[in-house]
GUMI-454447 format. One record per residue: residue in three letters; z, y, x of N, C-alpha, C, O in turn. Coordinates in steps of 0.001 Angstrom, whole numbers, plus 500000, padded with zeros to 6 digits. Example, Ala and Ser with C-alpha at 12.3 -4.5 7.8 and 13.67 -1.06 7.14 Angstrom:
GUMI-454447
- residuo_n.w_n.v_n.u_ca.w_ca.v_ca.u_c.w_c.v_c.u_o.w_o.v_o.u
- ALA_507800_494310_513190_507800_495500_512300_507800_496700_513200_508465_496681_514236
- SER_507080_497750_512850_507140_498940_513670_507870_500030_512900_508039_501138_513409
//
This chain:
GUMI-454447
- residuo_n.w_n.v_n.u_ca.w_ca.v_ca.u_c.w_c.v_c.u_o.w_o.v_o.u
- MET_886169_401890_924737_886220_400443_924844_886340_400064_926312_885410_400288_927087
- ALA_887472_399493_926700_887701_399070_928075_887355_397594_928222_887407_396829_927260
- HIS_887007_397218_929425_886622_395832_929700_887292_395398_930994_887229_396108_931997
- CYS_887934_394233_930974_888542_393682_932189_887539_392738_932836_887146_391734_932243
- PHE_887132_393064_934045_886143_392234_934727_886763_391009_935388_886039_390100_935794
- ARG_888083_390965_935503_888743_389812_936120_888863_388642_935142_888687_387488_935533
- CYS_889166_388940_933851_889315_387862_932869_888248_387922_931777_888241_387083_930875
- ASN_887348_388905_931849_886245_389058_930915_886728_389314_929487_886169_388770_928534
- ALA_887759_390136_929341_888287_390482_928023_887727_391829_927587_887598_392749_928396
- ASN_887402_391938_926324_886869_393182_925767_887970_393957_925071_888964_393380_924628
- GLU_887790_395267_924975_888708_396169_924291_890149_396001_924771_891048_395740_923973
- VAL_890359_396149_926059_891679_396017_926664_892368_397370_926655_891881_398322_927266
- LYS_893501_397462_925965_894288_398687_925935_895673_398486_926511_896263_399437_927024
- LYS_896216_397264_926442_897521_396953_927008_897488_395548_927573_896485_394848_927435
- ASP_898570_395126_928206_898596_393837_928892_898405_392644_927961_897873_391617_928383
- GLU_898825_392760_926712_898696_391650_925777_897237_391388_925389_896920_390311_924884
- ASP_896352_392350_925618_894945_392192_925259_894167_391359_926272_893059_390908_925979
- HIS_894735_391149_927465_894084_390314_928476_894157_388853_928063_895003_388468_927256
- LYS_893272_388048_928615_893290_386612_928343_894448_385970_929117_894878_386508_930137
- PRO_894960_384815_928639_896046_384146_929362_895597_383756_930780_894495_383244_930976
- GLY_896455_384004_931739_896146_383671_933123_895312_384710_933846_894744_384415_934898
- CYS_895222_385911_933313_894449_386975_933965_895144_387396_935261_896349_387647_935244
- PRO_894420_387482_936387_895035_387870_937658_895631_389271_937646_896587_389531_938376
- VAL_895096_390176_936841_895613_391543_936774_897030_391531_936195_897923_392199_936716
- VAL_897231_390771_935119_898540_390696_934479_899525_389967_935381_900691_390351_935463
- LYS_899064_388911_936062_899944_388177_936981_900431_389079_938106_901603_389027_938479
- ALA_899550_389898_938644_899933_390803_939727_900948_391831_939255_901873_392163_939996
- LYS_900796_392345_938035_901755_393309_937499_903119_392679_937304_904140_393292_937615
- ARG_903145_391453_936789_904415_390756_936565_905118_390444_937879_906336_390594_937979
- GLU_904365_390010_938890_904959_389714_940189_905541_390969_940829_906614_390913_941430
- ALA_904858_392084_940709_905370_393335_941270_906638_393772_940548_907559_394293_941177
- ALA_906695_393568_939240_907876_393969_938473_909076_393073_938779_910216_393536_938755
- ASN_908831_391815_939059_909924_390869_939307_910316_390769_940774_911246_390033_941105
- ARG_909639_391482_941654_909899_391369_943087_911328_391775_943453_912012_391049_944173
- ILE_911774_392915_942968_913123_393378_943308_914176_392462_942706_915233_392267_943306
- THR_913913_391900_941540_914863_390992_940904_914992_389704_941710_916093_389181_941877
- LYS_913874_389195_942207_913901_387973_943012_914649_388198_944326_915438_387353_944748
- LEU_914400_389340_944969_915087_389630_946225_916577_389861_946004_917398_389454_946825
- ALA_916926_390509_944904_918325_390803_944617_919108_389546_944276_920324_389518_944467
- ALA_918458_388519_943783_919151_387286_943389_919835_386614_944581_920852_385944_944409
- GLY_919295_386784_945773_919902_386181_946954_921179_386867_947400_921925_386303_948201
- TYR_921454_388066_946907_922621_388824_947314_923716_388845_946258_924785_389404_946503
- ARG_923484_388258_945098_924511_388247_944061_925610_387266_944429_925363_386241_945065
- ARG_926809_387593_944023_927927_386705_944307_927853_385487_943414_927470_385587_942248
- LYS_928221_384333_943957_928081_383070_943233_929083_382947_942086_928772_382334_941065
- ASN_930273_383515_942235_931313_383304_941227_931384_384411_940180_932281_384392_939337
- GLN_930471_385367_940208_930483_386434_939222_929172_386438_938448_928124_386154_939027
- PRO_929201_386752_937160_927952_386790_936394_927070_387943_936858_927542_389036_937170
- SER_925794_387660_936889_924855_388710_937295_924487_389548_936089_924208_389021_935012
- GLU_924488_390836_936276_924094_391757_935218_922683_392234_935525_922434_392729_936624
- PRO_921764_392100_934596_920367_392433_934895_920110_393905_935198_919129_394230_935868
- SER_920969_394799_934721_920681_396217_934913_921428_396831_936092_921253_398018_936366
- SER_922254_396060_936797_923005_396659_937900_922695_395960_939212_922468_394751_939252
- HIS_922688_396721_940258_922505_396199_941605_923695_396634_942452_923517_397067_943591
- GLY_924893_396525_941916_926085_397023_942578_926384_396353_943894_926873_396999_944821
- ASN_926098_395058_943997_926382_394332_945226_925407_394713_946339_925691_394459_947510
- LEU_924278_395311_946005_923285_395674_947005_923463_397097_947522_922916_397433_948573
- ASN_924202_397932_946822_924346_399322_947222_925440_399446_948271_926448_400121_948060
- ARG_925227_398783_949406_926213_398755_950478_925502_398417_951792_924368_397937_951772
- PRO_926145_398659_952914_925536_398253_954182_925634_396748_954364_926517_396098_953804
- GLY_924719_396203_955152_924743_394770_955398_923520_394324_956160_922726_395143_956623
- THR_923371_393013_956286_922247_392411_956989_921257_391855_955974_921641_391121_955064
- CYS_919998_392202_956128_918950_391726_955227_918706_390250_955490_918555_389849_956644
- LYS_918664_389434_954443_918439_388003_954600_916981_387672_954870_916686_386584_955362
- LYS_916062_388580_954562_914632_388332_954774_914203_388608_956210_913510_387794_956819
- CYS_914617_389767_956761_914137_390147_958090_915235_390152_959150_914932_390230_960341
- GLY_916507_390072_958746_917601_390004_959702_918025_391330_960303_918747_391340_961300
- VAL_917606_392438_959740_917929_393762_960257_919212_394262_959593_919407_394075_958392
- ILE_920087_394899_960380_921289_395515_959818_920902_396883_959282_920379_397723_960015
- VAL_921165_397103_957990_920731_398334_957324_921925_399025_956678_922897_398359_956322
- PRO_921872_400358_956516_922982_401080_955888_923038_400904_954373_924107_401056_953783
- ASN_921908_400587_953726_921876_400417_952277_920847_399334_951948_919648_399546_952131
- LEU_921304_398185_951468_920401_397069_951196_919435_397362_950065_918284_396930_950109
- LEU_919882_398086_949059_919032_398357_947905_917813_399189_948295_916707_398919_947828
- LEU_918001_400184_949134_916871_400997_949584_915966_400217_950536_914755_400439_950565
- HIS_916549_399309_951310_915767_398547_952298_914862_397515_951640_913778_397242_952156
- LEU_915275_396933_950512_914512_395845_949913_913110_396277_949470_912187_395463_949451
- GLY_912953_397536_949121_911642_398011_948709_910626_398079_949830_909424_398003_949576
- LYS_911082_398220_951068_910169_398319_952191_910393_397226_953240_909972_397370_954388
- CYS_911051_396145_952850_911349_395043_953774_910080_394280_954124_909299_393912_953248
- LYS_909888_394051_955413_908767_393246_955891_909358_392093_956704_909781_392292_957843
- PRO_909390_390881_956121_910005_389741_956813_909282_389407_958100_908064_389553_958196
- ALA_910033_388959_959081_909450_388540_960344_908736_387219_960147_909250_386324_959476
- ALA_907557_387091_960727_906760_385864_960543_907220_384755_961448_906657_383661_961418
//
């Protein structure tokens, strides 16, 4: 029997067992959607975006978050630290 101390839910085995608005589930969702949010800024405006491909990012270019010229945008997005 697992217990989530953040949302006070009993018998937690998967994410659906948490209470609505649990910070643990929110953090997991934000981490999963992070690459999708960053990739949305690099998609071409006149072409449909495909959820399973990052073809436009697998190329050299300038990062829009930190302004660094990188050899591969897709690899850089995972470790990008924007300038404050």
